[in-house]
VEXDREN-2710 file (C-alpha; in Angstrom, 1 decimal):
% VEXDREN-2710
k/r/px/py/pz
1/UNK/30.0/6.1/-8.6
2/UNK/29.5/2.3/-8.0
3/UNK/29.4/-0.1/-10.7
4/UNK/28.0/-4.0/-10.7
5/UNK/26.2/-3.8/-7.3
6/UNK/23.4/-6.3/-6.7
7/UNK/19.8/-5.1/-6.9
8/UNK/19.1/-4.7/-3.1
9/UNK/21.8/-2.8/-2.9
10/UNK/20.8/-0.6/-6.0
11/UNK/17.2/-0.4/-4.3
12/UNK/19.2/1.1/-0.6
13/UNK/20.8/3.7/-2.9
14/UNK/17.4/5.2/-4.7
15/UNK/15.4/4.9/-1.4
16/UNK/17.9/6.7/0.1
17/UNK/18.3/9.2/-2.2
18/UNK/14.2/10.8/-2.1
19/UNK/14.0/13.8/-0.8
20/UNK/11.9/15.0/1.4
21/UNK/8.0/15.7/-0.9
22/UNK/5.1/18.1/0.0
23/UNK/1.7/17.1/1.5
24/UNK/-1.9/19.0/0.8
25/UNK/-4.9/18.8/2.7
26/UNK/-8.0/17.3/1.6
27/UNK/-11.5/16.3/2.8
28/UNK/-11.6/13.0/4.1
29/UNK/-14.4/12.2/1.2
30/UNK/-11.4/12.9/-1.5
31/UNK/-8.6/10.8/0.7
32/UNK/-9.5/7.4/0.3
33/UNK/-6.4/5.5/-1.2
34/UNK/-4.2/8.7/-0.3
35/UNK/-1.3/8.5/2.0
36/UNK/-1.8/10.2/5.3
37/UNK/1.8/12.6/5.7
38/UNK/2.2/13.0/9.4
39/UNK/0.8/11.1/12.4
40/UNK/-3.0/12.2/13.4
41/UNK/-4.6/12.2/16.9
42/UNK/-8.2/11.6/17.9
43/UNK/-9.9/15.1/18.7
44/UNK/-12.5/13.2/20.8
45/UNK/-13.2/10.0/22.7
46/UNK/-15.2/7.1/21.1
47/UNK/-17.4/6.6/22.3
48/UNK/-18.0/9.6/23.9
49/UNK/-20.1/8.2/26.8
50/UNK/-20.9/5.2/28.6
51/UNK/-23.2/3.8/26.3
52/UNK/-25.6/0.3/25.7
53/UNK/-24.5/-2.4/23.4
54/UNK/-27.9/-3.6/22.7
55/UNK/-31.8/-3.4/23.1
56/UNK/-32.3/-3.7/26.7
57/UNK/-32.7/-2.7/30.2
58/UNK/-30.2/-0.3/32.4
59/UNK/-30.1/-1.3/36.2
60/UNK/-27.9/-1.4/39.3
61/UNK/-26.3/-4.5/39.7
62/UNK/-26.7/-4.7/43.5
63/UNK/-30.0/-5.3/42.8
64/UNK/-29.7/-9.0/41.6
65/UNK/-27.2/-9.8/44.4
66/UNK/-30.4/-11.2/46.7
67/UNK/-33.2/-13.1/45.8
68/UNK/-33.7/-14.1/42.5
69/UNK/-36.2/-13.1/39.8
70/UNK/-36.2/-9.4/40.9
71/UNK/-38.6/-6.7/39.5
72/UNK/-37.9/-3.5/38.7
73/UNK/-39.6/-0.4/37.5
74/UNK/-39.2/1.7/34.6
75/UNK/-38.4/4.9/34.6
76/UNK/-38.1/5.8/31.2
77/UNK/-37.4/4.7/27.5
78/UNK/-33.6/6.3/26.2
79/UNK/-33.6/5.8/22.5
80/UNK/-29.8/6.4/20.6
81/UNK/-29.3/9.6/19.7
82/UNK/-31.2/11.4/23.4
83/UNK/-29.8/12.1/26.8
84/UNK/-31.1/10.2/30.3
85/UNK/-33.2/12.3/31.8
86/UNK/-33.4/10.5/35.6
87/UNK/-30.9/9.3/37.9
88/UNK/-31.5/5.0/38.0
89/UNK/-31.6/4.1/42.2
90/UNK/-31.9/0.8/43.4
91/UNK/-35.4/-0.4/42.2
92/UNK/-35.2/0.9/39.1
93/UNK/-34.3/0.8/35.7
94/UNK/-34.6/2.1/32.2
95/UNK/-35.6/0.7/29.2
96/UNK/-32.5/1.6/26.6
97/UNK/-31.5/1.1/22.9
98/UNK/-28.3/0.1/21.1
99/UNK/-25.7/3.0/21.3
100/UNK/-27.9/5.0/23.7
101/UNK/-26.1/6.4/26.8
102/UNK/-26.5/5.0/30.1
103/UNK/-28.0/7.2/32.7
104/UNK/-26.4/7.9/36.2
105/UNK/-26.6/5.4/39.2
106/UNK/-26.7/2.8/36.5
107/UNK/-23.8/0.0/36.2
108/UNK/-25.1/-2.9/34.0
109/UNK/-27.4/-3.6/31.1
110/UNK/-29.2/-6.8/29.9
111/UNK/-30.7/-7.9/26.8
112/UNK/-34.3/-7.4/26.6
113/UNK/-34.3/-11.8/26.2
114/UNK/-32.8/-12.5/29.1
115/UNK/-35.8/-10.4/30.9
116/UNK/-39.8/-10.6/31.4
117/UNK/-41.3/-7.2/30.8
118/UNK/-44.3/-5.2/30.9
119/UNK/-44.7/-1.1/29.7
120/UNK/-44.3/-0.6/33.6
121/UNK/-41.2/-3.2/34.7
122/UNK/-38.8/-5.8/33.8
123/UNK/-37.6/-8.8/36.1
124/UNK/-34.2/-9.9/35.8
125/UNK/-33.6/-13.7/36.2
126/UNK/-30.0/-13.9/37.2
127/UNK/-27.3/-12.3/39.1
128/UNK/-25.4/-9.4/37.1
129/UNK/-21.9/-8.3/37.7
130/UNK/-20.9/-4.7/37.8
131/UNK/-19.9/-3.2/34.8
132/UNK/-21.4/-6.1/32.9
133/UNK/-22.5/-5.0/28.8
134/UNK/-21.3/-1.6/29.6
135/UNK/-19.0/0.2/27.2
136/UNK/-17.2/2.9/28.2
137/UNK/-16.4/5.8/26.9
138/UNK/-12.7/6.1/24.9
139/UNK/-13.4/2.4/24.9
140/UNK/-13.1/2.0/21.2
141/UNK/-10.5/5.3/20.7
142/UNK/-9.2/7.4/23.2
143/UNK/-8.5/11.6/22.9
144/UNK/-5.2/12.0/21.7
145/UNK/-4.6/8.3/20.4
146/UNK/-2.8/8.2/16.9
147/UNK/-5.3/6.9/15.0
148/UNK/-3.5/7.7/11.8
149/UNK/0.3/6.9/11.0
150/UNK/2.1/8.7/8.6
151/UNK/2.8/6.3/5.3
152/UNK/-0.3/5.0/6.4
153/UNK/-3.1/4.6/2.9
154/UNK/-6.3/5.8/3.8
155/UNK/-8.6/2.4/3.7
156/UNK/-12.5/2.8/4.3
157/UNK/-11.9/1.7/7.7
158/UNK/-9.2/4.7/8.4
159/UNK/-11.5/7.2/7.0
160/UNK/-14.4/6.1/9.4
161/UNK/-12.4/6.5/12.1
162/UNK/-11.0/9.5/11.0
163/UNK/-14.6/11.1/10.8
164/UNK/-16.0/9.3/14.3
165/UNK/-13.4/11.5/15.9
166/UNK/-14.4/14.6/14.3
167/UNK/-11.7/15.3/11.9
168/UNK/-13.0/16.8/8.5
169/UNK/-9.9/16.3/6.6
170/UNK/-6.3/14.9/6.6
171/UNK/-3.2/16.3/5.2
172/UNK/-1.5/13.8/2.7
173/UNK/1.0/13.1/0.3
174/UNK/0.8/15.0/-3.5
175/UNK/0.9/12.6/-5.5
176/UNK/4.5/11.7/-7.6
177/UNK/4.0/12.9/-11.3
178/UNK/6.4/10.4/-13.2
179/UNK/7.8/11.3/-16.5
180/UNK/8.2/8.0/-19.2
181/UNK/10.6/8.4/-22.2
182/UNK/10.5/5.5/-24.5
183/UNK/14.5/5.8/-26.7
184/UNK/15.0/4.4/-30.2
185/UNK/14.3/5.3/-33.7
186/UNK/12.7/2.1/-34.3
187/UNK/9.3/2.6/-32.1
188/UNK/5.9/2.9/-33.4
189/UNK/3.0/3.9/-31.6
190/UNK/0.4/1.1/-31.0
191/UNK/-2.2/1.0/-33.5
192/UNK/0.2/2.2/-36.2
193/UNK/1.2/0.3/-39.2
194/UNK/5.1/-1.7/-38.4
195/UNK/7.1/-2.5/-41.3
196/UNK/11.1/-1.8/-42.2
197/UNK/12.4/-3.5/-38.8
198/UNK/10.1/-1.3/-36.6
199/UNK/8.7/-2.4/-33.6
200/UNK/5.4/-1.5/-31.0
201/UNK/6.4/0.6/-27.9
202/UNK/5.3/-1.8/-25.5
203/UNK/7.0/0.1/-22.8
204/UNK/5.4/3.0/-22.9
205/UNK/2.5/1.3/-22.2
206/UNK/3.5/-1.1/-19.7
207/UNK/5.6/1.7/-17.7
208/UNK/2.2/4.2/-17.6
209/UNK/0.1/1.1/-16.2
210/UNK/3.1/0.3/-14.0
211/UNK/3.4/3.7/-12.6
212/UNK/-0.2/3.9/-12.0
213/UNK/-0.5/0.9/-9.7
214/UNK/2.2/2.4/-7.7
215/UNK/0.1/5.1/-7.1
216/UNK/1.4/7.6/-9.0
217/UNK/0.7/9.6/-12.3
218/UNK/2.5/8.7/-15.5
219/UNK/3.0/11.5/-17.9
220/UNK/4.2/10.4/-21.6
221/UNK/7.1/12.6/-22.6
222/UNK/7.7/10.9/-25.6
223/UNK/10.2/9.3/-27.9
224/UNK/13.5/11.3/-28.3
225/UNK/14.8/8.4/-31.0
226/UNK/18.9/7.7/-30.6
227/UNK/20.2/11.3/-30.1
228/UNK/22.1/12.2/-26.6
229/UNK/21.2/15.5/-27.4
230/UNK/17.2/15.0/-27.9
231/UNK/17.3/12.6/-25.3
232/UNK/19.1/15.1/-22.7
233/UNK/17.0/17.9/-23.7
234/UNK/13.8/15.7/-22.9
235/UNK/15.1/14.8/-19.9
236/UNK/16.3/18.7/-19.0
237/UNK/12.4/19.3/-20.0
238/UNK/10.6/16.7/-18.2
239/UNK/12.5/17.3/-14.9
240/UNK/10.3/21.0/-14.8
241/UNK/7.0/19.2/-14.9
242/UNK/7.4/16.4/-12.9
243/UNK/9.0/14.3/-10.3
244/UNK/11.4/11.4/-11.2
245/UNK/11.5/9.7/-14.9
246/UNK/11.6/6.4/-16.1
247/UNK/13.4/5.8/-19.7
248/UNK/13.8/2.8/-21.2
249/UNK/16.3/1.8/-24.2
250/UNK/19.9/3.0/-24.7
251/UNK/21.0/1.5/-21.2
252/UNK/24.1/-0.5/-22.8
253/UNK/26.9/-0.3/-24.5
254/UNK/26.3/-0.1/-28.0
255/UNK/26.7/2.5/-30.8
256/UNK/23.3/3.6/-29.9
257/UNK/22.9/2.8/-26.5
258/UNK/22.8/6.7/-25.2
259/UNK/21.3/6.9/-22.1
260/UNK/24.3/7.4/-19.8
261/UNK/25.6/10.1/-22.4
262/UNK/21.9/11.7/-21.8
263/UNK/22.4/11.4/-18.2
264/UNK/25.5/13.1/-17.7
265/UNK/25.0/15.9/-20.5
266/UNK/21.6/16.7/-18.7
267/UNK/24.1/17.3/-15.7
268/UNK/22.8/14.1/-13.6
269/UNK/25.0/13.0/-10.4
270/UNK/25.2/8.7/-11.4
271/UNK/24.0/7.4/-8.4
272/UNK/24.5/3.3/-10.1
273/UNK/24.1/1.6/-12.6
274/UNK/25.3/-2.0/-14.4
275/UNK/23.9/-4.1/-12.2
276/UNK/25.0/-7.7/-11.1
277/UNK/21.7/-9.0/-12.2
278/UNK/19.9/-10.9/-15.0
279/UNK/17.5/-9.6/-16.4
280/UNK/17.7/-6.1/-16.2
281/UNK/21.0/-6.0/-15.6
282/UNK/22.0/-2.9/-18.4
283/UNK/20.8/0.0/-16.5
284/UNK/21.7/3.4/-15.0
285/UNK/20.4/5.5/-12.3
286/UNK/20.7/9.5/-12.1
287/UNK/19.5/12.4/-9.9
288/UNK/19.2/15.9/-11.1
289/UNK/17.6/18.8/-9.3
290/UNK/16.8/16.1/-6.5
291/UNK/14.7/14.3/-8.6
292/UNK/15.6/10.4/-10.0
293/UNK/16.0/9.4/-13.5
294/UNK/15.6/5.8/-14.0
295/UNK/17.5/4.6/-17.4
296/UNK/16.2/1.0/-18.2
297/UNK/16.5/-1.3/-20.8
298/UNK/14.8/-1.3/-24.4
299/UNK/14.1/-5.1/-23.6
300/UNK/10.3/-4.8/-22.2
301/UNK/10.9/-7.8/-19.7
302/UNK/14.0/-6.5/-18.4
303/UNK/13.3/-2.8/-17.9
304/UNK/9.9/-4.2/-16.1
305/UNK/12.1/-6.6/-13.9
306/UNK/14.6/-3.9/-13.0
307/UNK/11.5/-1.5/-12.2
308/UNK/10.4/-4.1/-9.5
309/UNK/13.6/-5.0/-8.2
310/UNK/14.7/-1.4/-7.5
311/UNK/12.7/1.3/-9.0
312/UNK/9.2/0.9/-7.7
313/UNK/10.5/0.8/-3.7
314/UNK/11.8/4.2/-4.6
315/UNK/8.9/5.3/-5.9
316/UNK/7.0/4.2/-3.0
317/UNK/8.6/6.1/-0.9
318/UNK/8.1/9.2/-3.2
319/UNK/4.1/8.5/-2.7
320/UNK/5.0/8.5/0.9
321/UNK/4.5/4.4/1.6
322/UNK/6.8/2.1/2.8
323/UNK/9.4/1.4/0.1
324/UNK/9.5/-2.2/0.9
325/UNK/7.5/-4.9/0.1
326/UNK/7.3/-8.3/1.2
327/UNK/10.2/-10.9/0.8
328/UNK/10.3/-14.5/2.0
329/UNK/11.2/-17.8/1.3
330/UNK/9.1/-20.3/-0.7
331/UNK/9.2/-23.4/-2.8
332/UNK/10.2/-23.8/-6.4
333/UNK/6.8/-26.0/-7.8
334/UNK/9.3/-26.9/-10.7
335/UNK/12.5/-27.5/-11.7
336/UNK/14.5/-24.8/-12.6
337/UNK/17.7/-25.0/-15.1
338/UNK/21.3/-23.5/-13.9
339/UNK/21.1/-19.9/-13.4
340/UNK/24.7/-18.8/-14.7
341/UNK/27.3/-16.5/-13.7
342/UNK/25.3/-13.7/-12.0
343/UNK/22.3/-13.7/-9.6
344/UNK/18.8/-14.0/-11.8
345/UNK/15.6/-12.5/-11.2
346/UNK/12.5/-15.1/-12.7
347/UNK/9.0/-13.9/-12.8
348/UNK/6.2/-15.6/-11.7
349/UNK/3.3/-16.6/-9.1
350/UNK/2.9/-17.6/-5.6
351/UNK/0.8/-20.5/-4.9
352/UNK/-0.7/-22.0/-1.4
353/UNK/-0.8/-25.5/-1.7
354/UNK/-1.1/-28.3/1.7
355/UNK/0.5/-25.2/3.9
356/UNK/3.1/-24.6/2.5
357/UNK/4.2/-21.5/-0.2
358/UNK/5.2/-22.2/-3.9
359/UNK/6.7/-20.2/-6.1
360/UNK/5.4/-20.9/-10.1
361/UNK/7.7/-19.5/-13.0
362/UNK/5.9/-18.2/-15.9
363/UNK/6.8/-20.2/-19.2
364/UNK/8.9/-17.6/-20.8
365/UNK/11.8/-15.7/-19.1
366/UNK/12.9/-14.3/-21.7
367/UNK/13.8/-10.2/-22.0
368/UNK/11.6/-9.4/-24.7
369/UNK/8.7/-11.6/-23.2
370/UNK/6.9/-8.9/-21.7
371/UNK/3.1/-11.2/-22.5
372/UNK/5.2/-13.3/-19.5
373/UNK/5.0/-10.6/-16.9
374/UNK/0.7/-10.6/-17.4
375/UNK/-0.4/-11.3/-13.8
376/UNK/2.9/-11.8/-12.2
377/UNK/2.8/-11.1/-8.5
378/UNK/6.4/-11.9/-7.4
379/UNK/10.1/-12.2/-8.5
380/UNK/12.2/-15.4/-7.6
381/UNK/16.0/-15.4/-6.4
382/UNK/17.8/-17.7/-8.4
383/UNK/21.4/-17.5/-6.9
384/UNK/24.6/-17.6/-9.4
385/UNK/25.7/-21.5/-10.4
386/UNK/25.9/-24.3/-12.4
387/UNK/23.6/-27.0/-11.2
388/UNK/20.0/-26.8/-12.0
389/UNK/17.4/-26.2/-9.3
390/UNK/14.9/-28.8/-8.7
391/UNK/11.2/-28.7/-7.8
392/UNK/10.9/-27.8/-4.0
393/UNK/14.0/-26.1/-3.9
394/UNK/13.8/-23.2/-1.2
395/UNK/14.2/-19.4/-2.6
396/UNK/13.5/-15.8/-1.9
397/UNK/11.0/-14.3/-3.3
398/UNK/9.8/-10.5/-3.5
399/UNK/6.1/-10.6/-3.3
400/UNK/4.5/-7.2/-4.9
401/UNK/0.6/-8.5/-5.4
402/UNK/-1.9/-6.7/-3.8
403/UNK/0.2/-3.8/-3.2
404/UNK/-1.5/-0.1/-3.0
END
């Protein structure tokens, strides 16, 4: 068991511990927002034939090589959804509408507005090159081309692309079910009277929302109090009906901090824990029956910081997505006091000004200040040290806003 590692090392350990997940087949009309389980190849060319990009006339470009203007005889009208019946030869043209297949013999198309025309003739006023204004077979998508990649989220564009190549259904990752356990005899559910040292069970609702945002299904398993046996039993029950479990509370080393003992009693392999991180460093991560257990702090903001720093990438991989989210450097929009003896992650938002990306920290960074995470879209790394950081200092940020 490795101790006092940084959150990026812990993230790598958790992501590597995720085992292969199952897929299921869905019709594309029900697959929006789901994750492709495998690469998908186009079954047909798009378009399936050479076609016109607009309403106009189809003809032989060679007819415009000589003296202009030149008048051609119209053979037929070809609307979209129909097939040409007459091959075009020199001196003739076909009236053609947007999306219609071009007839044999044609190597150029012109717009209506570039011509003079009657019901029987069309007059061309300029020279045209061979192959001008023709959308060729397979120009958009070629048969056999990979149009959906494993791990790609199916959005509106991809759903339409799948339909355009005659794919009616697709194999996607099954949505993971994530169990949530909130430990602590002091917890009271929202809406109930809070008295006698009790506190509201905010972690339940925060993590249910966070798990949904990660594209997973939250399942609240209960609040077993501070008994190692109760926590262990609930973990064992939960592992049989979920794909991973998040617990909050009891991850430190006090008399009522039972998370590590409960993991061991459950029979879990301890992967790592006790990170060199503030806040959120008090944690333990385990694995049992191929499923991960994330035991986080009971302090709401600490637990949620740990979740975004190390747990979320693992849940993303569990759902079939790329685990990592963007990390880059940004400028502090205001001064920050000294970091302390270990790395720190501070909560805030990215802003853009005059071509630069700035990080604006939340007003409160305390372990219990869960409200400071409302609307948050990034965490900034503050390295250990005794000197304050001034406005404009470049820091590494981890951006998870807009993740799907």
